[in-house]
C-alpha positions in Angstrom: 109.8 212.9 65.8 107.7 209.8 64.8 108.7 206.2 66.0 109.6 205.5 62.6 112.4 208.1 62.2 113.5 207.4 65.6 114.0 203.7 64.8 116.1 204.6 61.7 118.1 207.0 63.8 118.7 204.4 66.4 119.6 201.7 64.1 122.1 203.7 62.3 123.7 205.1 65.4 124.1 201.4 66.7 125.7 200.5 63.3 128.2 203.3 63.6 128.8 202.4 67.4 129.4 198.8 66.5 131.6 199.8 63.8 133.9 201.7 66.0 133.7 199.1 68.7 134.8 196.5 66.1 137.7 198.7 65.0 139.0 199.7 68.5 137.8 197.0 70.9 137.4 193.5 69.4 136.4 192.0 65.8 133.6 190.1 67.8 131.6 193.5 67.7 130.8 192.9 64.2 127.8 190.6 65.4 126.3 193.4 66.5 126.1 195.2 63.4 124.7 191.7 62.0 122.1 191.6 64.7 121.0 195.2 64.0 120.8 194.4 60.2 118.6 191.1 60.8 116.4 193.0 63.3 115.6 195.7 60.6 115.0 192.8 58.1 112.6 191.1 60.4 110.8 194.0 61.4 110.2 195.0 57.7 108.3 191.7 57.3 106.7 191.3 60.6 106.2 194.9 61.7 107.4 193.8 65.2 110.4 195.8 66.6 111.5 195.9 70.2 112.9 199.4 69.8 109.6 200.8 68.6 107.8 199.2 71.8 110.4 201.0 73.9 110.3 204.2 72.0 106.3 204.3 72.2 106.3 203.9 76.1 108.9 206.9 76.3 106.1 208.9 74.5 106.9 209.2 71.0 104.3 209.8 68.3 103.5 206.8 66.5 104.2 206.6 62.6 103.0 204.8 59.8 105.0 201.7 60.2 105.0 201.1 63.9 
């Protein structure tokens, strides 16, 4: 799996987790969903993604975007 696809999987997973936490624990977890969305938008424009850096260090192969 490339870093590009892993970032998409991780972002989708985090959105689903935050929605479950928002529903079951506290409505304030909706801010986690907003953070993930904003991070995806800024990485589209800047090419900087902290999750991609971590995944690269874990040994995932680079993709086209990261």
